[in-house]
VOGU-3710 file (C-alpha; in Angstrom, 3 decimals, decimal comma):
1> mwqpftedhq> 0,052/-0,031/0,083  1,328/3,403/-0,981  2,264/5,437/2,169  3,048/9,125/1,579  4,200/9,847/5,059  7,732/8,856/6,210  8,843/8,608/9,816  10,141/12,348/9,647  6,589/13,393/8,597  4,998/11,445/11,424
11> qfrktvrafa> 7,382/13,031/14,003  6,436/16,478/12,624  2,821/15,451/12,907  3,342/14,673/16,528  4,679/18,197/17,151  1,712/19,650/15,463  -0,755/17,548/17,342  0,918/18,345/20,803  0,719/22,143/19,909  -2,894/21,858/18,892
21> ekelaphvee> -4,061/19,792/21,896  -1,890/21,189/24,702  -1,306/24,835/23,672  -4,406/25,724/21,701  -7,361/23,591/22,569  -7,404/24,555/26,239  -8,262/28,113/25,199  -11,346/27,302/22,953  -14,050/28,973/25,025  -11,935/32,058/25,712
31> weadelfpnw> -10,734/32,815/22,147  -14,138/32,034/20,685  -15,765/34,395/23,095  -13,009/37,156/22,349  -13,363/36,517/18,564  -9,595/36,672/18,471  -6,662/34,543/19,342  -3,523/36,153/20,700  -0,435/36,976/18,538  1,753/34,572/20,501
41> vfkragelgi> 0,272/31,698/18,681  2,030/32,791/15,465  5,242/33,134/17,299  4,990/29,749/18,912  4,098/28,082/15,547  7,110/29,633/14,169  9,427/28,460/16,937  8,143/24,966/16,430  8,794/25,086/12,706  5,145/24,638/11,876
51> lgahfpeehg> 4,830/27,635/9,633  7,897/27,099/7,408  8,472/23,420/7,124  7,894/23,297/3,367  9,711/26,503/2,448  13,316/26,528/1,258  16,014/26,812/3,896  17,313/30,084/2,296  13,781/31,500/2,759  13,665/30,787/6,453
61> gagldywfsa> 12,099/27,268/6,177  13,173/23,795/6,713  13,602/22,812/3,054  10,999/19,944/3,288  8,364/18,712/0,978  4,753/19,544/0,842  3,640/16,439/2,640  4,725/18,235/5,817  2,185/20,900/5,185  -0,377/18,261/4,644
71> akaeelphsh> 0,474/16,647/7,906  0,162/20,105/9,517  -3,398/20,519/8,110  -4,434/17,181/9,292  -3,324/17,803/12,954  -4,270/21,381/13,471  -8,052/20,432/13,733  -7,242/18,942/17,124  -7,249/22,543/18,411  -11,083/22,382/17,969
81> magvnmgllv> -10,905/25,999/16,613  -11,282/26,380/12,901  -10,626/30,085/13,260  -7,130/29,610/14,682  -6,269/26,962/12,060  -7,336/29,355/9,337  -5,247/32,165/10,736  -2,213/30,045/10,868  -2,776/28,525/7,327  -3,189/32,070/5,856
91> qsdmatpvis> 0,156/32,771/7,334  1,835/29,611/5,993  -0,031/28,564/2,936  -1,889/31,533/1,492  -0,153/34,872/2,002  3,380/33,677/1,927  3,998/31,003/-0,799  3,869/33,604/-3,585  6,620/35,567/-1,975  8,783/32,543/-1,876
101> digtkeqiee> 8,003/31,772/-5,538  8,680/35,152/-7,024  10,020/37,521/-4,288  13,338/39,338/-4,440  16,078/38,532/-1,985  15,188/41,803/-0,130  11,580/41,030/-0,067  12,201/37,514/1,380  14,391/39,087/3,994  11,960/41,764/4,927
111> flkpalagdk> 8,654/39,897/4,753  8,947/36,198/4,295  11,499/35,202/6,887  9,872/37,107/9,662  6,469/35,652/8,737  7,647/32,048/8,787  9,334/32,809/12,259  6,040/34,181/13,489  7,629/37,715/14,022  5,372/39,351/11,457
121> iaslgvsepa> 1,773/38,556/10,751  0,589/38,213/7,161  -2,672/38,591/5,347  -3,762/37,851/1,803  -5,674/40,756/0,332  -7,635/39,726/-2,768  -11,355/39,908/-2,224  -13,279/43,250/-2,352  -16,895/44,370/-1,541  -17,736/43,903/-5,235
131> agsdvagilt> -15,382/41,137/-6,195  -15,042/37,809/-4,427  -14,741/34,752/-6,544  -14,652/37,030/-9,602  -11,060/38,133/-8,999  -10,744/39,915/-12,257  -13,384/42,338/-11,087  -11,313/43,923/-8,408  -11,347/47,708/-8,387  -8,450/48,676/-6,108
141> takqdgddfv> -5,749/50,381/-8,157  -2,041/51,214/-7,931  -0,795/54,001/-10,038  2,944/54,684/-10,443  4,207/57,990/-9,158  7,987/58,313/-9,406  9,613/55,588/-7,311  6,251/54,764/-5,613  2,955/53,284/-6,384  -0,123/54,982/-4,957
151> ingsktfitn> -2,927/52,455/-3,967  -6,434/53,284/-3,482  -9,405/51,009/-2,772  -10,703/48,573/-0,326  -10,428/44,851/0,531  -12,733/42,643/2,551  -12,871/39,196/4,149  -9,241/39,579/5,085  -8,238/36,928/7,584  -5,644/38,280/10,155
161> gtradfvtml> -6,511/41,673/8,611  -7,022/43,554/11,993  -3,456/42,821/13,245  -1,395/41,953/10,131  1,981/43,591/9,650  1,751/43,342/5,968  -0,737/42,285/3,250  0,095/40,405/0,151  -2,250/42,434/-1,992  -3,556/42,054/-5,571
171> vktapdrgah> -4,474/45,416/-7,197  -5,091/46,725/-10,633  -2,064/48,397/-12,336  -3,627/48,390/-15,794  -7,370/48,642/-15,264  -8,099/48,628/-18,939  -6,566/45,230/-19,221  -8,939/43,317/-16,946  -7,431/40,191/-15,488  -4,258/40,842/-17,337
181> gcsfflvptn> -3,802/44,276/-15,581  -3,329/42,916/-12,050  -0,217/43,103/-9,918  0,854/41,898/-6,415  2,364/44,216/-3,810  3,605/43,666/-0,339  1,899/46,366/1,681  3,004/47,224/5,135  0,096/48,093/7,315  1,776/50,929/9,072
191> lpgfnvakkl> 1,972/53,073/6,003  -0,032/56,323/5,946  -3,448/56,016/4,459  -3,832/52,219/5,340  -6,813/51,752/7,645  -8,724/48,773/9,127  -12,191/50,036/8,258  -13,927/47,454/10,578  -13,638/44,022/11,964  -16,212/41,825/10,478
201> kkignkssdt> -18,528/39,621/12,603  -18,875/36,092/11,188  -21,318/33,190/11,939  -18,454/30,824/12,393  -14,623/30,634/12,671  -15,145/33,225/15,431  -11,572/32,916/16,973  -9,975/34,444/13,904  -10,180/38,135/13,015  -11,599/39,081/9,560
211> aelflddvrv> -11,320/42,612/8,407  -12,394/45,186/5,887  -9,536/47,325/4,794  -9,453/50,815/3,288  -6,492/52,327/1,441  -6,477/56,049/0,791  -3,443/57,287/-1,216  -1,166/54,656/0,299  2,359/55,192/-1,137  4,106/51,838/-1,621
221> pkryllgean> 7,769/51,864/-2,686  8,320/50,340/-6,114  10,565/47,773/-4,495  7,467/46,213/-2,974  5,999/45,172/-6,309  5,998/41,417/-6,161  7,181/39,846/-9,382  6,384/41,541/-12,698  3,847/44,225/-13,107  0,466/43,051/-14,693
231> mgfmylmqnf> 1,303/39,349/-14,022  -0,588/39,191/-10,758  -3,484/37,208/-12,029  -1,160/34,430/-13,265  0,695/34,323/-9,941  -2,650/34,224/-8,041  -3,950/31,323/-10,037  -0,882/29,224/-8,990  -1,103/30,568/-5,372  -4,852/29,805/-5,184
241> qterliaavg> -4,086/26,063/-5,622  -2,105/26,004/-2,423  -5,089/27,677/-0,614  -7,548/25,249/-2,118  -5,572/22,221/-1,525  -4,730/22,888/2,024  -8,524/23,616/2,668  -9,364/20,201/1,286  -6,793/18,345/3,218  -7,934/20,021/6,447
251> avasaflile> -11,591/19,527/5,655  -11,265/15,879/5,319  -9,236/15,446/8,569  -11,825/17,657/10,443  -14,608/15,433/9,122  -12,940/12,354/10,460  -12,447/13,966/13,784  -16,146/15,171/13,978  -17,391/11,636/13,090  -15,283/10,083/15,740
261> stiqygrdrk> -16,438/12,340/18,512  -20,089/12,012/17,308  -19,895/8,217/17,441  -18,376/8,351/20,953  -21,414/10,560/21,966  -23,684/7,935/20,427  -22,071/5,215/22,571  -22,685/7,247/25,776  -26,142/8,527/25,026  -29,003/6,325/25,541
271> afgkpiikre> -32,636/6,506/24,268  -35,403/3,905/24,458  -33,174/1,635/26,450  -30,135/1,456/24,365  -27,159/3,600/23,071  -28,360/5,637/20,076  -25,403/4,340/18,080  -27,175/0,983/18,068  -29,867/2,389/15,771  -29,353/0,862/12,402
281> vwqhkfvdhy> -30,441/3,913/10,457  -27,536/5,828/12,027  -25,094/2,976/11,597  -25,791/2,967/7,957  -25,281/6,764/7,666  -21,981/6,700/9,441  -20,729/3,652/7,233  -21,572/5,696/4,257  -19,808/8,820/5,598  -16,677/6,860/6,581
291> tkleaarafv> -16,658/5,148/3,117  -16,845/8,483/1,232  -14,333/10,118/3,540  -11,834/7,366/2,887  -12,323/7,860/-0,932  -12,057/11,589/-0,432  -8,821/11,356/1,515  -7,342/9,070/-1,209  -8,331/11,611/-3,918  -6,929/14,514/-1,858
301> ykcvdhynde> -3,666/12,625/-1,355  -3,467/12,227/-5,129  -3,685/15,961/-5,420  -0,991/16,525/-2,783  1,193/14,054/-4,674  0,664/15,951/-7,964  1,318/19,259/-6,276  4,409/18,137/-4,479  5,858/16,444/-7,572  5,452/19,558/-9,761
311> kyvkkvplsm> 6,298/22,313/-7,283  8,811/20,649/-5,009  10,481/17,764/-7,042  10,287/19,127/-10,656  9,962/22,807/-9,722  7,766/23,764/-12,608  4,423/25,681/-12,764  1,408/23,564/-11,899  -0,142/21,817/-14,853  -3,732/22,351/-15,783
321> etvklismak> -4,298/18,679/-14,768  -3,219/19,427/-11,248  -5,258/22,655/-11,192  -8,244/20,673/-12,274  -7,870/17,894/-9,648  -7,248/20,444/-6,829  -10,382/22,421/-7,772  -12,319/19,069/-7,719  -10,842/18,186/-4,347  -11,998/21,420/-2,749
331> ilagdlisvi> -15,599/20,857/-4,253  -15,641/17,309/-2,952  -14,282/18,140/0,539  -16,508/21,133/1,041  -19,690/19,308/-0,037  -18,832/16,170/2,040  -18,032/17,910/5,323  -21,248/19,856/5,060  -23,385/16,778/4,778  -21,430/14,912/7,491
341> vddclqfhgg> -21,508/17,666/10,042  -25,196/18,333/9,410  -25,926/14,676/10,130  -23,710/14,744/13,198  -25,649/17,676/14,604  -28,955/15,880/13,913  -27,562/12,797/15,772  -27,072/14,965/18,871  -30,664/15,974/18,839  -31,454/18,996/20,827
351> wgyiedfpia> -28,024/19,135/22,407  -26,499/19,632/18,960  -28,266/23,021/18,894  -26,706/24,152/22,183  -23,570/26,189/22,188  -21,982/24,027/24,878  -21,596/21,198/22,485  -18,584/21,458/20,078  -20,719/20,023/17,213  -22,610/23,326/17,030
361> rswrdqrllr> -19,367/25,234/16,456  -18,274/22,656/13,920  -21,631/23,071/12,105  -21,071/26,831/11,796  -17,380/26,650/10,968  -17,459/24,227/8,156  -19,876/26,276/6,049  -16,942/28,576/5,038  -15,370/25,734/2,981  -17,946/26,085/0,131
371> igggtsetmk> -17,277/29,800/-0,067  -13,710/30,786/0,813  -10,923/30,451/-1,753  -13,527/30,302/-4,537  -17,115/29,180/-4,170  -18,050/25,674/-5,167  -19,954/27,093/-8,057  -16,896/28,997/-9,297  -14,735/25,835/-8,872  -17,194/23,872/-11,047
381> yyvaklmgf> -17,051/26,681/-13,686  -13,246/26,437/-13,854  -13,266/22,734/-13,970  -15,816/22,760/-16,715  -13,623/25,083/-18,675  -10,528/22,973/-18,065  -12,499/19,888/-19,342  -13,426/21,738/-22,435  -17,116/22,087/-21,879
//
């Protein structure tokens, strides 16, 4: 049987598991109520090597393969806080990979290395009030003025946005060129004109902060242009695959955990004289869920293998086949965990609707998976195009 994880991967997995269970999980109630987790979490994750395992050593990472990131995404759900997990994954798998891919030596020193160490907090700034999955529709602009670019516009749904030290931001540098007029900038949040307009209240993932940002004549030095001007959309399409893949890995792992805790509840809870897990209707449902989850995990591992082979072994841009598979994996994982968590809440009966039970939080949190990083409908649109429909 093919086994993607080596002993080194498993040792790393133990480190992440211990971090999640011992240092994060005890704070669930506090951080969910505060709707924010403290900044020391980033620093501690950096100290443990959790943020940078799959980045090159010269960029501040450990120079390991992407299976280490997959192991991380499978163990972080033991924190029982999807918001914390999302904040950490934005730091390590969403806002920073593009810096490693195309950043200059100076940009890597100033932004990437401190982020992987947990000394600087990173955000990814793509979505806008009028442009979510339709990335080409962003309206924020950057106009060159001497040795600076002047940025005006707004961003929304920005994870880590209220306390980020910098934002890896997509803006329009040639508005008349549509998707082919976008560029990436590294935008420090202490620049004049940069404002956190408000912290957004969410129905789930409450322990993470999500912000709306406003930029009013923010002058960004030209040296903070990431890669080539007007190539941002191409860079983003590659970077999106990391976000979508890590979301799929984490969703499958979370679904397994939720099923396991639900079945334990069913062993302990009795109704009409016997444990409710002994009811055949539920046994059949859970067998179906486990079967589909095993199949989903195998498919997601196939995607990780493709991604790892192309990006870390061959070091080439991701193929359209890999992009298609990753998009399918995100659709599959998001839809599957939605059905599973809904059934698990139903299995808890009235207690599933009570905040004291973790299943209520899981039910709210998982809903984001069909929206964030590209809605399921958008994913299907892209896959259809890749299949020549």
